[in-house]
N, C-alpha and C positions, 0 to 999 in steps of 0.2 A: 819493465821491472821497476817497482816502487822502492825507493830507499827510505827506510824507517830509522829515525834516530831515537833510540830507546834509552832512557836514563832512569837511574835510581840511586839515591844517596845511600841506600843500604849497602852498596858496594864497599863503602868505607867505614860506616859507623855502626850499623845494627843488623848484622847478617843473621843472628840467631832468632829469626822470627818469620812469620808466614809471608810478609810482604816481599822479602828477598827471595824466598823460594818461588813465589809467584812470578817475579821478574825473571829469575834464572830459567825457569821452565818455559815461560812464554818465548823468551829469546831463542831457547833451544828448539822449541816447536816451529816457530816461524822460519828458522834457518833450514828446515827440511822442505821448504816450499820454494819453487823457482819463481813464484810471482813477486817475491819481496827479497830485498837485501836488508839485513839488519845490522847497524853499527850501534855501539853503546858508549855512553858517557863521553870521553874525550877523543873518540875515534874519528870525529869530523862532523860533516853536516849531512842532512837528508832532505827528502821531499816532505815528510811528515814528522812531527815531533811528539813523541809518546813518553810520558813520565809516570812512574809509579810512586813517586814521593813528592812532597809539597814544600820542601825547604828552600833555602836561598838558591841552591844549584838549579832547581826547577825554574824559578823566576829568571835567573841569569841565562840559562841555555835557551829558554823558550822565547827570549825577547825578539828574535828575528824570524819567528814562525807565526806571526799574527795571522789568524785565519786557519792555521794548520796545527794547532795545539790540542793534544789529547792528554787527559789525566785519568788514569784509573784509580778510582776511589775505593781504597781498602779500609779507610778509617773514617768514621762518622764521630760526631761529638760524644755520643754514648759509649764509644770505645774507650774514652778516658776514665769512666767510672771503675774504680778499684784498680786503676793503672798507674795514675800519677798522683803524687801528694796534693792535697788541697783541691782535688778535682772539682768539688762543689763550688768553691769560690772562683775557680778559674774557668768555669763553664761559659760564661758570657764572652770572655776573651777568646776561648777555644772556638766557640761558634763564630765569631766575627772573623778570626784568622782563617778558619777552614772555608767560610763562605767566600772570602777573598781569593783563596787558592782555587776553589772550584770555578769561580767566575773568570779567573785568568785564562782558563782553558776555553777552547771553542767547543769541545765535546768532552763530556765526562762519561767514563765507562762505569756504571754501577755493577758491582760484582754479584749482587743479589737483589731480590725484590725489596728487602728491608732497606738496603742502601738507596734504591731507587725512590722509595717512598719518603726517606729522610731528605733527599736532595730536593724533592718537590716541596716538602714541608718548609725547607729553608728558603724556598723561592729562588733557587739557583737559576740563573739566566742561561747558562750554557746548555747546549742541546744534550739530553741524557739518552744514553744507549746502554741497554742491559746485556752484559756478556759475562758469564761466569769465569772463574779461574779454571784453567785446564788441568787435568790430572794425567800425567804421562805413565800409563799403566806399565810399560816395560821397565821403567825405573824402579817400581815398587813391588813387582810380582815376587812372590816368595820362592827361594831356591833353597835346596838342602845345604849347599855351600854357605850361604848367608846365615842360615839358622845355626849351623855348627860354629861359624865364626862368632856370632852374636852370643851364643851360649858360653863359648870358651872365654870371651871377654869378660862376661858377667860371672864366670865360674859357677855355672849352673849345670846340673844333670838333666837328662830328658824327663826324669820323674818330677822335677820341680815345676810348678805351675807359676807362670809369670804374667802379671798384670802391668801393662805399660801405660804411662801418661806422658804427654808431650805438650809443652807450653812454657811461657814465661813465668818466672817465680814471682807472681803477683796475685792478689786476691781475686781479680776478675777471672782468672784461669781455674779457680777452684782447687789450688794446690793444698790448702789447709783441709779441705774435705777429702782429698786423696790420701792425706796422712791419717785422717780419722778412719777411712775405710780400711787402710792397711792395719791399723791398730786393732781393728775388730776381727781381722782374719790372719792371724799369726801363722797359719798353715800354708799361706801362699806368699810368693815373693812379689814385691812391688818396686818398679823402677820409674823414676821421673827424669826426662830428658829436657833440659831448657835451663836458661840462666836469666840474666838481667841486662838486655841490650841497652837499657836506659841508665844502667849503673845505679848511683845513689838516688837518682830521680824516679824512684819507684814506690808506689804507695805501700805502706805497711812493712817496709823492709826489715825493721827491727823485730816486729811481731812475727813475721814469717821465718826469719832466721832462728828465732827462739823455737819455733815449732819444728823446724828441720833438725836442730840440735837435739831436741827431745824426742824425735821420731823413733818409733820402735826399730828393732834390729832388722826386721823383714822389709824395710823400705830404704832404698838408696837414691841419692840424687847425683847425676852424672854431669850436670852443668851443661854448658853450650857444646854441641858437637858439630863438625862440619856436615854439610848436606850429604856428602859421599858416605859418611859414617852411619847414616840413618837406616838404610835398607837392612843391614844386619841387626839392628836394634828391633825393627818391626818383626823381622823373621824369627827372632829369639822369643818373642812374646807369644802368649796363648790367648790374650784378650786385650782390647784397648778400652781404657776408661777416659772419658772426655767430660769432666765436670765443670766446664766453663760456664760462666754466668751471662756472657755477652759475646756474640760472634756475628760476623757478616757472611763470609763464605770460607769457613776454615778449612785449611788443607790437610792438617795432621789426621783427622779422622778418616778422610778420604784416602790418604796414603796408606793408613792402617787397613781400610777396607780392601784397597787394591792388593794388599799383601795377604788377604784371606782371613783377616782377624774379625771376630764379633766385635762390634763397637757399641758401647753403651754411652748415650748422650744424656746430658741434663735436659730436662723438659722445659725448653724456653721458646717463646713465640717465634723467633727468627727461623727456626727450622721448619715450621709448619708451612711457610711460604717457599723455602728454599728447596726442600726435597719433596718429590712427588710420591715416592715409594715409602713403604713402612720402615721404621727404624726403632731399635730399642731405646727406651728413655726412662729416666727416673727423676723424681722431684727432690728426694731427700737422700741423706747418707744411708739410711736403713734400706731404702729402695735399691740403691746401688749395690749394697751388700747382698740383698736378696737375689738380684739378677746374677751376680757373679757366682754365688753358691749354686744356683739353679743350673747355670750353664756348665759349670765344671762337674756337676753331679749327674747330668743327663746327656749322653752323647748325641742322641736324636735332637735335643733342643739346641745343642751346640752347632750341629750341622744346619739346622734351620737358620740360626743366627749368621753363619758364614754365608748362606744363600742370600740373606737380607743385605749383607755387605756387597756382595756381587751386584745385586740389582741397583743399590744405591749408587755405586761408583760408576755404573754404566750411564747414569744421567749426565755425567760430565765428560762427554765424548770429546776427545782432543781434536778430532777432524772437524767437528761442528764449530768448536770454539775457534779453531784456526780460520775457517771459512768466514765466520762472522767478523773476526778481527781484520782480515784482509779485505773484506768488502767495505768495511769502514774506511780503511786506508785509501782504497780505490775512489771511493766517493769523495773524500776530502782532496785527494790529489787532482781528481778531474775538475773539481769546482775552484781550484786555485787560480787566481787571476794572473799571477806572475810566476809560473813554474820555473822559468829560466833562472829566477833569482835564487832559487833554493840551492843552486850548486855551490853558492858561497856561504850558505847558512852554517853557523857553528853552534 
């Protein structure tokens, strides 16, 4: 059995975002397999070190794992666009720091083809392995109990049509476009789940706060919710809108798809290489509006859209992801020159 030391600074500072979800779900998935034992953060040492974040804790904890360090790359330099203030001026520093973090690892896991290409473009020296984030279907499948619970929390009847959005409150996630869509469709309810894990260090915070304050009555913002609170939110919805401008391997639309919701994506290049199957997409606010109206007006079209979601989420098979990750651990552990020394690694 291989002992994997999995770490993520999201455990303490920024839980309300996809990196933390990916960390939690991968730990849960690996703990279902007898081939590996997973410990996290301060629980001790292991044979292989695997981090999901790239802050000081990553460098500190990884110092005794030379040759056996893995970093899952959830963030690339373009992820800062519309995310942090002054991102244009900070881009050279961002690239330099991320390149240092990537090269500190011996293996970097690219969660999508876009990430893999960016790592190559940056001339990262670490070996690159492409493994997507897993989607644990049983965690997100729709139940009548969850739908009833979610609708009760939102004070909605079954007659109400609900469009859900999930993401941080920042320009990159398209929250302002979400508000514009809601304003054009007062007959439907809109709910956005997500906050600001980066606090005041978020791009456009004043502008977006004004948009939220002036938002129409049919759109609500719930802020950050615990991961356990999300299944009822997805189950309460009738459609998922994902207007984000930049993504790598986003979990929220896959969670919504696993819950049986039609998902409308923004038409961005990243998805063309990430997804093999067809998906609904829109380039403009008016196109998002047209899609929503059509889906709610035509039951047959709505059923076709849910079938698209089912095919899409099937591409992220959890068993496949688990096997690929364990194969990587086994490869690293087998190549370790001094495996006995790992028993004292921290």
